[in-house]
N, C-alpha and C positions, 0 to 999 in steps of 0.2 A: 504494500500500500504506500502510495506516495504521500509524504507529509505536505500539509497545506500551510501557507503563510497566515500568521495571526499576529496580534499585537498585545503586549503585556499590559494588563490593567493595573497591577500592583505587585510588588515584590518586597515583602516585609520580613525583617529578621525577628523571630519570635523567641529565640534563645541564642546564646553565643554560637555562631556558625550554622544556625538552623533557620531556614527561610520558608515562608508560605507564599507561593507564587499563584497569582490569580490571572486567569485568561478568560476571554469571552467563550461562552458555551455555544457551540454551533451544531451539536448532534446529540442523540440519545446515548446513554451508557448504562451499564448495570453496575450495582455496587460491588466493588472488589476488582474492577477491571483496571488496566493500565493504558497509558498513552506513551508514544515516543516523542521526545523533544530534541530539537537541534537549533543552534543559533545561526546556522548557515545551511542553505538547501543542499549543499554538496556533502555535508557531514552525515554519517550514519547516526540515526536517532538513538538516544539512550532511553531506557524504559523506566517509567515512574508510575506508582499507584496513584489513582485519583483519590483525593480525600474529601471532596465535596459530596453532598447528598444528591440523589437523582432528581430531587425537586428544586435544587438551587439553580440560579441563573448563571453563576460563574463556575468555571472549571478550576479547581484548586489542587495544587501539587505541593507536597511537603518534601523538602530535600535538605541534606546537610552537606557542607563543604568538605570535599576530600582534597587535601592539598596537592596530591599528585594526580588528581583526576583530570580527565579530558574536558568535561563539560562543567562540573559544578563550580570551580573557581570563577569562571566567566559568567555562569548563570547567577551567581551570588552578586555580581556587580551590575546585573541588568536592572533596568528601571522602567517606570511607566512609559508607555508608548514605544519602547524598543520592539523590533521585529523578532519573531520566533516562529519556528516551523513545528507543527504538531501533526501526529498521525491520528487516525480514527481510533477510538477506544476498542480494546480487545482483551481476551483472556478468560479463563474458566475458573479463577479463584473467586467464586461468587458467594455472596451471603444468602441466607435463607431464614425461614422462620423456625427451623428445628432447634432443639436445645443444643448448646455448644459452649465450649471454651474458646475464647479468642485470646491467643497468646502472642504477644508482640515484644520486640526489643527495639528501642530507639525509634527511628522514623518508620519502622515496620508497623507502627500504629495506624498509618495512613488508610489502608483498605478497611480497617475496622471502624475508623471514623466515618468513612463513606457508608458503610453498612448501618452504623448507628444513626447517622443523619437521614438515612433512607427508611427508617422505621423498623429496623430488624434487630433492635436491642433486647427485646423480650426473651426470657429464658436463656440468657447468656451470662457467662462469668468472664470478666475481662482481666487478664493478667498482663501487666506492662513492666518490662525491665529497662533500667537505665543506670548510667554510672553516677549521675549527680541529680540533686533534687529539682533542678530546672529542666530536666530532660523528660518530664512527664507531660508532654504536650496535650493541650485540650482537657486537662484534668477538670477544669471548671465546668465543662460540659458533661463529663462522665460521672463525676461524684454524685450530683443530685439524683441521677437516674439509677445508677447501679448500686449505690450505697455500699454495703459490705461485699457485694459481688464485684467490686473494682479494687484490685490488689496491685500496689506498686512495689516493685522490688528494686532497691537501690544498693549498688555494690560499693560505692566510694564515699557516701555521706550518710548521716543518720538523722532520723526524725521519728517521733512517736507515731506518725501517720503512715509509715512505710515499713515493709519487711527489710531488715538489714542483711543484704546479701544478694547474690546473683539470682536471676529468674530460675535458673536450673536448680539451684539449691532449694528454692521454695517448692518446686515441683517434686523434688525428692522427698521432702518431709510432709507433703500434703497427705492427710489421712483419708480424705473423702472424695477422691477422684471418681467420677461417675462413668461406669463402663458403657452406659447406653447413650452418652453424649457424643457429639462429633467434636473433633479438635482441629482448630485452624492455627497454623503457625506462620508468622511472617517476621523477618529480620535477617541479620547476617547468617550466611550458610552454616557457620559453626554452631550458632545457637539453635537453628532449626534442626540440624542433625542430632545434636546432643539432647534436645528436648524430645524429639521423636523417639530416640532410643530409650529415654527415661519412661516415657508414656507406654511404650510397647512392653517394657520390663515390668511395669506396674499393673 
């Protein structure tokens, strides 16, 4: 699929090195899908999860700067009215109404935010891992809805509101994993593989 030219509406830093990019919405998408982004039509698009809900007017993307990355250092410097090229939404990592655990690390929260904003938050337990206390993006949206079913795992800082340790450590000690629930995983590959192995062993 050929990317189409678009124009950035907003590019806001919501935490150190983490940005929320807003684009005009020109097509339908399903909660959990991704789009390709490029700053030049000659470049191979990089894939990012959509974090806006299916009923929102803007298409929003959550990304963090990777200092040795091809796109994100330049994308972080992009501003309103800059040109960008985007693909059509695609992908099969889709939300549903079934009971499930949503397990995310870092910016891997993006597809779950889309699912939540699309009305799929019922019967879900949301577990989010991060290094620091400012890495639990959109907590102000999640906390009132999920209450005790929203668990934040912080590996490098402490607070009475979070589990002190890595997300995988929390999964290992959790006593009431539900065998009849589905389990969605999103984040760095190492976390996904380790969490998958823990869940299978449990």
